[in-house]
Structure formats: structure tokens, C-alpha cells
MARVEXMI-879575 format. One line per 4 residues: number of its first residue (from 0); for each residue x, y, z of C-alpha. Coordinates in steps of 0.1 Angstrom, whole numbers. Example, Ala and Ser with C-alpha at 12.3 -4.5 7.8 and 13.67 -1.06 7.14 Angstrom:
BEGIN
0) 123,-45,78 ~ 137,-11,71
***
This chain:
BEGIN
0) 232,-10,-236 ~ 228,-45,-221 ~ 259,-67,-221 ~ 257,-105,-217
4) 288,-126,-208 ~ 286,-164,-205 ~ 315,-181,-187 ~ 323,-217,-179
8) 304,-218,-146 ~ 285,-185,-146 ~ 266,-159,-165 ~ 268,-121,-162
12) 244,-95,-175 ~ 250,-58,-172 ~ 228,-27,-177 ~ 234,9,-170
16) 225,4,-133 ~ 229,-32,-123 ~ 249,-64,-128 ~ 232,-97,-125
20) 253,-128,-119 ~ 241,-164,-119 ~ 263,-194,-112 ~ 263,-232,-116
24) 258,-236,-79 ~ 224,-220,-81 ~ 231,-186,-66 ~ 218,-154,-80
28) 235,-121,-72 ~ 227,-85,-81 ~ 249,-55,-78 ~ 244,-18,-81
32) 266,2,-105 ~ 277,36,-92 ~ 300,52,-117 ~ 329,28,-122
36) 322,10,-89 ~ 299,-18,-80 ~ 281,-22,-47 ~ 265,-55,-36
40) 246,-66,-5 ~ 249,-103,-14 ~ 265,-123,14 ~ 295,-145,7
44) 286,-180,-2 ~ 250,-172,-11 ~ 222,-197,-14 ~ 202,-216,-40
48) 181,-189,-57 ~ 155,-211,-75 ~ 141,-244,-64 ~ 109,-263,-57
52) 94,-285,-30 ~ 78,-315,-48 ~ 60,-344,-30 ~ 73,-329,2
56) 110,-329,-8 ~ 132,-300,-18 ~ 142,-303,-54 ~ 173,-281,-58
60) 201,-301,-73 ~ 198,-287,-107 ~ 227,-290,-132 ~ 228,-265,-160
64) 229,-277,-195 ~ 252,-251,-210 ~ 244,-262,-246 ~ 208,-250,-241
68) 216,-216,-227 ~ 202,-190,-250 ~ 203,-152,-253 ~ 181,-133,-277
72) 167,-99,-282 ~ 131,-92,-273 ~ 105,-64,-275 ~ 72,-66,-256
76) 50,-45,-233 ~ 80,-38,-211 ~ 102,-24,-239 ~ 132,-37,-258
80) 158,-58,-242 ~ 174,-92,-238 ~ 161,-126,-226 ~ 185,-151,-211
84) 172,-187,-210 ~ 190,-212,-186 ~ 180,-248,-187 ~ 188,-274,-161
88) 177,-308,-147 ~ 176,-324,-113 ~ 183,-361,-116 ~ 190,-367,-79
92) 162,-354,-56 ~ 134,-376,-68 ~ 131,-408,-88 ~ 117,-388,-116
96) 139,-363,-134 ~ 127,-327,-130 ~ 136,-302,-157 ~ 137,-264,-151
100) 141,-234,-173 ~ 147,-200,-157 ~ 144,-169,-179 ~ 160,-135,-170
104) 148,-105,-189 ~ 166,-71,-189 ~ 152,-40,-206 ~ 170,-9,-219
108) 146,15,-204 ~ 144,-4,-171 ~ 180,-6,-161 ~ 175,-12,-124
112) 155,-44,-125 ~ 155,-79,-140 ~ 123,-99,-146 ~ 126,-136,-136
116) 104,-166,-143 ~ 109,-203,-136 ~ 93,-231,-156 ~ 92,-267,-144
120) 84,-298,-165 ~ 89,-336,-167 ~ 94,-359,-196 ~ 83,-391,-179
124) 48,-399,-192 ~ 39,-417,-160 ~ 50,-390,-136 ~ 25,-373,-114
128) 43,-349,-90 ~ 26,-326,-64 ~ 43,-292,-64 ~ 40,-279,-29
132) 60,-248,-33 ~ 81,-228,-57 ~ 109,-206,-44 ~ 124,-179,-66
136) 149,-151,-62 ~ 162,-164,-28 ~ 192,-144,-16 ~ 213,-139,15
140) 220,-102,23 ~ 247,-87,45 ~ 246,-50,50 ~ 283,-49,59
144) 290,-56,22 ~ 279,-20,14 ~ 288,0,45 ~ 264,-13,71
148) 277,-17,107 ~ 259,-50,112 ~ 249,-78,89 ~ 212,-72,95
152) 215,-33,95 ~ 186,-27,71 ~ 154,-7,70 ~ 127,-24,50
156) 93,-22,35 ~ 71,-51,47 ~ 40,-44,26 ~ 17,-73,33
160) -15,-59,49 ~ -11,-72,84 ~ -29,-60,115 ~ -23,-24,123
164) 15,-25,118 ~ 35,1,100 ~ 50,-11,67 ~ 85,5,74
168) 104,-18,98 ~ 140,-20,110 ~ 155,-54,107 ~ 166,-65,141
172) 182,-97,155 ~ 159,-126,150 ~ 135,-106,127 ~ 110,-127,108
176) 80,-118,87 ~ 63,-140,62 ~ 46,-113,42 ~ 18,-135,31
180) -5,-118,5 ~ -37,-138,13 ~ -64,-136,39 ~ -50,-135,75
184) -66,-153,104 ~ -42,-137,128 ~ -11,-115,128 ~ 25,-126,132
188) 59,-110,135 ~ 69,-76,148 ~ 52,-43,143 ~ 17,-47,158
192) 3,-18,177 ~ -3,-32,212 ~ -27,-4,220 ~ -50,-16,192
196) -47,-52,203 ~ -50,-65,168 ~ -29,-96,173 ~ -57,-122,166
200) -81,-100,148 ~ -89,-116,114 ~ -99,-100,82 ~ -67,-83,72
204) -45,-94,43 ~ -35,-85,8 ~ -11,-56,3 ~ 17,-49,-22
208) 36,-80,-32 ~ 70,-63,-33 ~ 95,-57,-5 ~ 127,-36,-3
212) 156,-38,21 ~ 181,-10,21 ~ 209,7,40 ~ 225,41,34
216) 243,30,2 ~ 219,8,-16 ~ 190,-16,-15 ~ 175,-47,-30
220) 138,-52,-41 ~ 120,-85,-48 ~ 84,-93,-56 ~ 60,-104,-82
224) 47,-81,-109 ~ 16,-100,-121 ~ -14,-76,-126 ~ -37,-99,-107
228) -39,-117,-73 ~ -12,-143,-66 ~ -12,-160,-32 ~ 24,-158,-23
232) 48,-149,5 ~ 79,-127,6 ~ 96,-140,38 ~ 123,-120,55
236) 144,-138,81 ~ 174,-126,100 ~ 196,-156,106 ~ 216,-163,137
240) 247,-150,120 ~ 230,-118,112 ~ 226,-123,75 ~ 191,-117,61
244) 174,-142,38 ~ 147,-129,14 ~ 128,-149,-12 ~ 96,-152,-32
248) 75,-183,-23 ~ 44,-195,-41 ~ 22,-226,-33 ~ 6,-234,-67
252) -15,-265,-58 ~ -4,-280,-91 ~ 2,-316,-102 ~ 32,-318,-126
256) 29,-342,-155 ~ 45,-344,-189 ~ 13,-327,-202 ~ 10,-302,-174
260) 41,-281,-169 ~ 42,-252,-143 ~ 52,-216,-148 ~ 59,-194,-118
264) 46,-159,-115 ~ 69,-132,-131 ~ 93,-118,-105 ~ 110,-85,-102
268) 145,-83,-87 ~ 161,-49,-85 ~ 190,-29,-70 ~ 185,8,-62
272) 201,37,-45 ~ 181,54,-17 ~ 149,45,0 ~ 118,27,-12
276) 104,54,-35 ~ 121,44,-68 ~ 115,6,-64 ~ 78,12,-61
280) 78,37,-90 ~ 94,9,-111 ~ 69,-17,-97 ~ 39,5,-106
284) 54,11,-141 ~ 56,-26,-147 ~ 20,-30,-137 ~ 9,-1,-159
288) 27,-17,-189 ~ 4,-47,-184 ~ -27,-26,-182 ~ -31,-21,-144
292) -30,16,-139 ~ -37,38,-108 ~ -63,65,-115 ~ -54,101,-108
296) -74,124,-86 ~ -104,144,-99 ~ -106,181,-90 ~ -131,173,-63
300) -107,147,-48 ~ -83,175,-37 ~ -109,192,-15 ~ -106,189,24
304) -133,171,42 ~ -151,168,75 ~ -163,134,87 ~ -192,126,110
308) -172,100,129 ~ -164,127,154 ~ -198,117,168 ~ -188,80,165
312) -216,58,153 ~ -246,79,164 ~ -250,112,146 ~ -282,131,136
316) -289,155,108 ~ -288,183,134 ~ -254,172,145 ~ -241,177,110
320) -260,210,106 ~ -244,223,137 ~ -209,221,122 ~ -217,236,88
324) -211,272,97 ~ -176,265,110 ~ -168,242,80 ~ -177,272,57
328) -155,294,79 ~ -126,270,75 ~ -131,264,38 ~ -140,227,40
332) -163,216,13 ~ -169,179,18 ~ -191,162,44 ~ -187,125,49
336) -217,107,64 ~ -197,80,80 ~ -204,47,99 ~ -234,44,106
340) -258,63,84 ~ -273,29,74 ~ -293,2,91 ~ -274,-31,83
344) -241,-39,67 ~ -249,-52,33 ~ -283,-37,29 ~ -269,-1,29
348) -303,14,35 ~ -308,46,57 ~ -314,38,93 ~ -350,47,101
352) -344,63,135 ~ -321,90,120 ~ -331,91,83 ~ -368,81,81
356) -385,80,47 ~ -367,100,20 ~ -349,122,45 ~ -315,110,35
360) -321,121,-1 ~ -335,154,11 ~ -306,159,35 ~ -280,154,7
364) -299,181,-13 ~ -298,204,17 ~ -260,199,20 ~ -257,205,-18
368) -277,237,-14 ~ -253,248,13 ~ -224,243,-10 ~ -211,210,2
372) -202,177,-15 ~ -214,145,2 ~ -197,112,6 ~ -212,80,20
376) -193,54,40 ~ -196,16,34 ~ -177,-17,33 ~ -184,-34,0
380) -184,-72,-3 ~ -199,-81,31 ~ -233,-86,47 ~ -244,-98,82
384) -265,-127,95 ~ -244,-158,101 ~ -223,-148,130 ~ -216,-168,162
388) -200,-141,183 ~ -191,-164,213 ~ -173,-189,190 ~ -156,-162,171
392) -143,-143,201 ~ -131,-175,216 ~ -109,-181,185 ~ -101,-144,181
396) -101,-126,215 ~ -85,-94,202 ~ -114,-89,178 ~ -135,-77,208
400) -126,-41,201 ~ -142,-42,167 ~ -174,-57,182 ~ -174,-31,209
404) -172,-3,183 ~ -198,-20,161 ~ -224,-36,184 ~ -253,-33,159
408) -245,-63,138 ~ -278,-78,128 ~ -292,-102,102 ~ -294,-81,71
412) -323,-85,47 ~ -300,-94,18 ~ -284,-121,38 ~ -318,-136,46
416) -327,-135,10 ~ -294,-148,-4 ~ -276,-170,22 ~ -261,-188,-7
420) -238,-159,-15 ~ -216,-163,16 ~ -180,-174,14 ~ -173,-206,33
424) -139,-220,46 ~ -126,-255,41 ~ -147,-268,70 ~ -179,-253,56
428) -180,-226,82 ~ -186,-189,73 ~ -156,-166,69 ~ -159,-135,91
432) -145,-101,84 ~ -129,-82,113 ~ -161,-66,126 ~ -183,-97,126
436) -197,-94,90 ~ -195,-122,64 ~ -180,-121,30 ~ -201,-123,-2
440) -185,-141,-31 ~ -178,-116,-59 ~ -173,-143,-84 ~ -211,-147,-86
444) -227,-125,-113 ~ -257,-119,-91 ~ -235,-105,-63 ~ -220,-80,-88
448) -255,-71,-100 ~ -265,-64,-64 ~ -235,-40,-58 ~ -243,-23,-91
452) -279,-18,-80 ~ -272,-1,-47 ~ -245,21,-63 ~ -271,34,-87
456) -294,41,-57 ~ -266,61,-40 ~ -256,82,-70 ~ -289,85,-89
460) -315,85,-61 ~ -296,100,-32 ~ -274,121,-55 ~ -242,116,-34
464) -209,127,-48 ~ -185,101,-35 ~ -178,70,-14 ~ -155,62,15
468) -150,25,12 ~ -135,13,45 ~ -117,-18,58 ~ -109,-31,23
472) -80,-56,23 ~ -86,-88,5 ~ -111,-117,6 ~ -107,-153,18
476) -106,-182,-5 ~ -141,-197,-10 ~ -150,-234,-6 ~ -187,-230,-9
480) -198,-260,-31 ~ -228,-242,-44 ~ -205,-217,-62 ~ -187,-245,-82
484) -154,-226,-82 ~ -126,-238,-105 ~ -102,-224,-79 ~ -109,-212,-43
488) -91,-180,-51 ~ -120,-170,-74 ~ -135,-152,-44 ~ -104,-131,-40
492) -105,-120,-76 ~ -142,-116,-70 ~ -135,-88,-45 ~ -116,-70,-73
496) -146,-74,-95 ~ -169,-59,-68 ~ -146,-29,-67 ~ -145,-27,-105
500) -183,-26,-107 ~ -185,1,-80 ~ -158,22,-97 ~ -172,19,-132
504) -209,24,-122 ~ -202,54,-99 ~ -180,72,-125 ~ -204,64,-153
508) -232,82,-133 ~ -210,110,-120 ~ -177,113,-138 ~ -163,135,-110
512) -172,110,-83 ~ -145,107,-56 ~ -139,70,-46 ~ -117,65,-16
516) -106,30,-6 ~ -91,27,29 ~ -72,-4,40 ~ -73,7,76
520) -38,6,91 ~ -21,-13,63 ~ -7,-9,28 ~ -33,-12,0
524) -37,-42,-24 ~ -24,-35,-59 ~ -53,-51,-77 ~ -78,-28,-58
528) -58,4,-62 ~ -69,5,-99 ~ -105,11,-87 ~ -100,42,-66
532) -92,78,-74 ~ -84,90,-39 ~ -58,71,-19 ~ -56,75,19
536) -28,71,44 ~ -50,47,62 ~ -53,55,99 ~ -17,68,105
540) -10,67,143 ~ 17,93,142 ~ 31,119,117 ~ 60,98,104
544) 35,70,96 ~ 15,95,75 ~ 45,109,57 ~ 60,75,48
548) 26,63,36 ~ 22,94,15 ~ 56,88,-1 ~ 46,52,-9
552) 13,62,-25 ~ 30,90,-44 ~ 54,64,-58 ~ 26,40,-68
556) 2,65,-83 ~ 26,92,-96 ~ 19,128,-105 ~ -18,138,-100
560) -24,114,-71 ~ -51,125,-47 ~ -39,113,-13 ~ -62,119,16
564) -43,125,49 ~ -70,110,70 ~ -84,127,102 ~ -60,151,118
568) -73,141,152 ~ -60,106,150 ~ -25,116,142 ~ -6,122,174
572) -4,159,185 ~ -38,164,168 ~ -27,195,149 ~ 1,182,127
576) -12,198,95 ~ 24,204,85 ~ 29,166,78 ~ -3,166,57
580) 0,198,37 ~ 38,200,31 ~ 39,167,11 ~ 8,175,-9
584) -18,154,10 ~ -55,165,12 ~ -63,174,48 ~ -92,161,67
588) -109,163,101 ~ -136,147,122 ~ -138,172,150 ~ -167,172,174
592) -179,207,180 ~ -177,203,217 ~ -142,188,216 ~ -155,155,228
596) -140,121,219 ~ -172,100,218 ~ -152,68,212 ~ -130,73,242
600) -160,82,264 ~ -174,48,254 ~ -143,31,268 ~ -128,17,236
604) -116,48,218 ~ -80,48,206 ~ -77,85,197 ~ -78,117,216
608) -98,148,206 ~ -84,181,217 ~ -109,207,229 ~ -124,224,199
612) -125,261,208 ~ -120,294,191 ~ -82,289,191 ~ -85,255,173
616) -109,271,147 ~ -82,297,141 ~ -56,270,138 ~ -76,250,113
620) -84,281,92 ~ -47,290,91 ~ -37,256,77 ~ -66,254,53
624) -56,288,40 ~ -20,277,35 ~ -33,246,17 ~ -53,267,-7
628) -27,294,-12 ~ 2,271,-20 ~ -16,242,-37 ~ 13,219,-30
632) -10,190,-39 ~ -8,202,-75 ~ 29,196,-76 ~ 51,166,-82
636) 69,147,-54 ~ 107,147,-61 ~ 127,119,-46 ~ 158,137,-35
640) 160,124,1 ~ 162,91,20 ~ 133,91,45 ~ 154,71,70
644) 190,80,65 ~ 187,118,59 ~ 185,139,91 ~ 163,157,96
648) 137,138,76 ~ 133,158,44 ~ 109,160,15 ~ 106,180,-17
652) 76,188,-39 ~ 80,208,-72 ~ 52,230,-83 ~ 60,250,-114
656) 93,268,-108 ~ 88,268,-70 ~ 103,241,-48 ~ 86,232,-15
660) 110,217,11 ~ 98,202,44 ~ 120,191,73 ~ 107,171,102
664) 123,162,136 ~ 98,144,158 ~ 93,112,177 ~ 81,81,158
668) 55,70,182 ~ 18,73,188 ~ 23,102,212 ~ 50,119,191
672) 65,150,206 ~ 84,177,187 ~ 122,175,190 ~ 143,206,188
676) 167,206,158 ~ 198,227,155 ~ 220,219,126 ~ 224,219,89
680) 197,211,63 ~ 203,205,26 ~ 183,220,-2 ~ 187,195,-30
684) 176,191,-66 ~ 176,229,-74 ~ 184,240,-109 ~ 221,243,-113
688) 234,279,-111 ~ 200,293,-103 ~ 194,315,-72 ~ 163,310,-50
692) 147,330,-22 ~ 138,309,8 ~ 106,316,28 ~ 93,298,59
696) 58,300,45 ~ 41,290,77 ~ 55,318,98 ~ 62,342,68
700) 99,345,77 ~ 126,351,50 ~ 155,327,54 ~ 179,341,28
704) 189,329,-7 ~ 206,298,-20 ~ 220,287,-54 ~ 215,253,-70
708) 219,225,-75 ~ 225,218,-38 ~ 228,243,-9 ~ 233,239,28
712) 220,262,56 ~ 222,262,94 ~ 187,263,110 ~ 169,258,142
716) 133,246,146 ~ 110,225,167 ~ 91,197,150 ~ 91,210,115
720) 103,236,91 ~ 84,243,58 ~ 102,263,32 ~ 93,274,-3
724) 122,282,-27 ~ 112,307,-54 ~ 136,316,-82 ~ 147,352,-80
728) 146,355,-118 ~ 121,336,-139 ~ 135,312,-165 ~ 139,329,-199
732) 115,315,-225 ~ 132,301,-256
***
């Protein structure tokens, strides 16, 4: 039941889970209902929630016209609910009066969120006003209002796709992050991995346009829910007094006239209990209601894989053949022919020195005959041939690591044939991706046709079974005059179109094709997630990074998500299969049969490969066996724990009547070391009154019995403890 109360200077809307309050002073506050109590993180005083910057001036002195406030029932793609319309006018900031309408929508079946949209217009027929920026949902948060020890005591999701930083960040004194959703020329703010030296490496960007700040009691989410690309920012700033400012900002490049009003993107503001899982479940559900859905995994997408990148960029057919016996012994059924089976980026033709003539096609058949599925690596949407490496490295010195890893950048044949496809910046120069390739503009039909053509070659001629599409973030705006864009962001939407063509063509030819998209080191972009059926935790540098990414992907995709855990060798400790398998990820490896780290030998490797001997084969076989025996990936992730505030870190997956609990206690660093834990763990979300037998299924040790819904047990372990809870008596059928 949604209740609306209008007062002299404020408005209050209440659902089962939240209370929204707006006031005449422009503030917007949201509280979480917990039983008969309310919790709020809004700081005293607050700030103006909705305003615009027009002709370089802040337009924020809006006065509400109470006679025009309206409340009505609605029913649309989001469900049944109430819409509140608040109309106001600013007669002071500019010579021209600026009118604004803000709508707040609350839905019966979405009690934790409110959808917000602002609408600006003028009545003056002579007015021409440049709208520089729209700010919506601006709030000041103070963690002390809901139990925090300091005003800035929050953990947060910062899900713009910036250079090699982990999306979970603790808010510290002076914290600032812009969270820009567009193409990034360089990285800013905290969180970069200094070992990767990605600070000025361009080509990143995109991400999920929703952020969430929370403490142990509650959290607040904000972001846009449009099912398309919107260039925006979600700035998070810790002020000198410790309070944290959050907002949604959009630069629309719009001229406001009496015939050209402006509507902002639809915004989600929500209050939740616990960590980020439920906010992103809600966000994904709002996208799905508008037609943007995340594909589930195919049966083949839940099979472990081995990747040829253990040999780095130079591998032969014999190199792959040499690992097949041990892959069979381990039960690994996918072989990924990684970077660089091809000659040139963009041409995507077999390199003649390793795959002459039709040998790639023959080799795929050979692997099929041996019982393996085959995946090819590529980066869609780029080609090579317009690169000034000296100029680029002078502007982006940290990009040198990518050029060291990929020194074969040459002039591709397709670039020579179609130089007009390239994306240009405002100055008319080419836009480079992070490894020295150039972007092709996917808004051009002929570019889409070219991608469709080589996908047919891959799946019909070579007969491959899947694609590993790497380094996919976003695309830069295009100012190439030959393309005659209505808007420079056409090229960003064009990358979505490229991914759509690839997904549709590949699954048309092979309905079971596995299509992985890897935004290396960053969160994925929501508009691209609809064109993959295998997510990936994207180069996690340590176990916690993998586990937290898995939880994010599980929230976004839901039950049936195929989430690839990436190569075990690049996660610190190099044998942390527990983090991969316990949450339901699909394990993967890129081991070199001699235990070599070819990248590190070349002087620029960032991972360490443990010696691959008989003991490691035994270790891999053990975990692959546990993966197949328990099939945790077929279960459903159950959000019963806060990944940050519950100690030890805890997770739960339900598969049938069994409950798979996992507890972790390790360092959150690249060289994470196990930490001994001695204390109490909680087994939550068990069926009330039902008794379960607990088994440490890794070491096959009985731990006793517990009775639901919640049970506590004293335990000791190093690094992790994985437990399956099995009901002693099966549930009686009705």
C-alpha cells in the first residue's frame, strides 16, 4: 500500500520499505522502514536535490506551485503505483523564467525504490537557453545517522569502468570519484592498481550507471535506469566535514526554447538493508521491464576451460596438443585459442606462420574429434592502421604496458580498404583503444555487415563453438564528418549494435554458442550485457575481487547465470578454486605445461604461474571433481550475508534442498595470504524447524547438525571453509 501525504511545505510518500520526503527548500530525503522504525542516512540540512546549470549559471531557486501538485494512480511496464507531479518555477536565477516539473513514481511491487524524472521548459517565445548540466537526486549522507562511527563511514560500489580498479571502495577522508559513464582518456580517483600502471591508459569507460553506499544498518542507491547509453556521472564526494555528497549529473547538449523542452533520464533512488546485491537485483529488474534482459547460460557455458594464453601471444598447434591429455585427465572440455591466433586486429584471419592455409579449420575439427569445444578470442569494433605510437605514448605514458604485450600492431587490410570507418575525435584525430587499435563506428551499416561476415566465417567455416570477446568497455563519441551523425554518441550505441549483430548471428548459426564478454578489470556496461551468455569476473587480482564480482553478476543476471571465474593463475595464491567453485562460478585455467610464466619472462608479466607438476595436476583434478559432483553452479545465490560487514565473509547458494555455505578469511590484496579464523559462523536462511547435517565437502569432514532458520557454530579454519547442509529428512510431498 502506497500512502501519500501533502503538507504545507513538504510531501511524504510511504511504501512497505521506504519513506520519501520532499520539501519546499528543494531537499529530497529517503528513509528505510524497519518494522515500526525508520532509518535514514540523510544529513541534517540537506541540499538542493534537483537543479540545472543553464548558460553557465546554477538555476536552483525554484518555488513550488502547490496548486499544481498532482497525485494519480498509474500502471505501466513497472507495475501499478502512484505518480506524484511537483511543478515549480525559478524567476530569479536568469532573466527568463525557467519552469520545472519533477515526477516521483512509486510502485506496489517495487517498495524499495522511487523513480524520478525532471522536466524543464520555458514559456518565453524568444528564449534560447543552453542547458549545460542537469543534476538530479543530489543528497548529503551522514553514516552516523544510522549507526556509523564517522560521517563518511561507508562502503560503496563505484561501478564506472575505470582503469583496473576494484568496484568496491571504502569511502575515506577526501574521497572523490566522478563515475563518468563515457569513454575515458585517463583514470582518476582512488582504486587504481599501481602494479598495472593504468593511470593514463585510455580506452576504458562505460560500466553500470548505479552506485550504492551502505553501512551496517542500511544503504542508499542512485542511478539511471534507461535501457540505453546515457552519458552521465554519478559523483561521490566526501566533504571536509565528513558528509558524503552523491548525485546524478547529465550534460544534455540541449538548447531550451518554448518549443524544445528537456526531459532528464529516468532515475532510480532506493533505500535497502544489507550490501549491494539487492539494489542491483532491483536495477536489473527495472531494465528487464523495459526489454533489456540478461541472457542465461547455455549448458556448454558451464563447462571449465583451458586458455592458450599460458603461452602468451605465441602458441602453436603442437603446444595445444601437448596439454590435451592432461585436460582430459582433469575433465576440462573447452580450449580457448586466445590472443593471438590471428594476423591483424580487425581482419581476424589466421596468422600464416602458425595456421597456414586451412589449418585452423582442420585444427578445430581435430579438437572436436578429441572431445573438446573451441572458443576464439577477439576484440570486436576495432582495427589497426592509423596509429602514431610516439605521439600516443607521450600523451598516455602508462599505456606502454599494453604495447609491450601486443607489439604486432600493423596496418590491417580492412583498415586500408575502409579508412572511412574510423572514429575521429573533436580535433579530427583518430581515437585509439588501449592497445593501439582504432575504433570502427558501429553506427555505419557497412561496419555491421563486416562483423556479420566474419562471424559467419568463424561459426560456419571454422566451426568454432564460442567467442571470448575481450577488452570490451564502451566506444568514444564520433566526430567523423563523413558519418553525418545526428549525435556524436551514435558511435557508442554503434558498439552495442556490433555486439548485437555478433550475438544474434552466432546464436542463429549455433544456438548453443557460448559468448563471453570481458571488460578486463572493470564492471561491465549494462547495454552490452544483453549480448553475452557467459559473464566473467574480469581479471580479478585477488580472491575477494572475484567473489565480489561474482555476487554483482549474480545480482544482475539472476538464476541461471553462467559466470566464468577467469584464469585461476591470475588470482593470488594461484590455487583458490574455493572462491571460484563455492559461489557457483565456472573455473578456468591457462597453465603452461612446464609451469612457465611466459609474460613474466618477457619482462612485463603481471601474474605468477606456479610450477605445474604432478601435485598441481592432482590439485586441479580434485577441484574439477568437486565442481562436477556438487554442481553448485546449478543453484541459486541467496543473499543472506553482507559481504563487508559479516565476519568471516560468508555466502550461500541453494541447490534443491541442499544449502552450500562458504566462509572466507583472507587478505584483500594481490598477494592475498590465508588468515586463521577461530570463532563463530552463522548458518542463515535455513528452513525453520528443519535439521541439517553439515559436511566440509572439501575435506569430507562431518561437522555436526544444525536446525533452522539460523544456527551458530564455533569453527577454526585457514583461508576458507566450504560446507554443504543436507536435510536429515526429505521434505514431505503434499
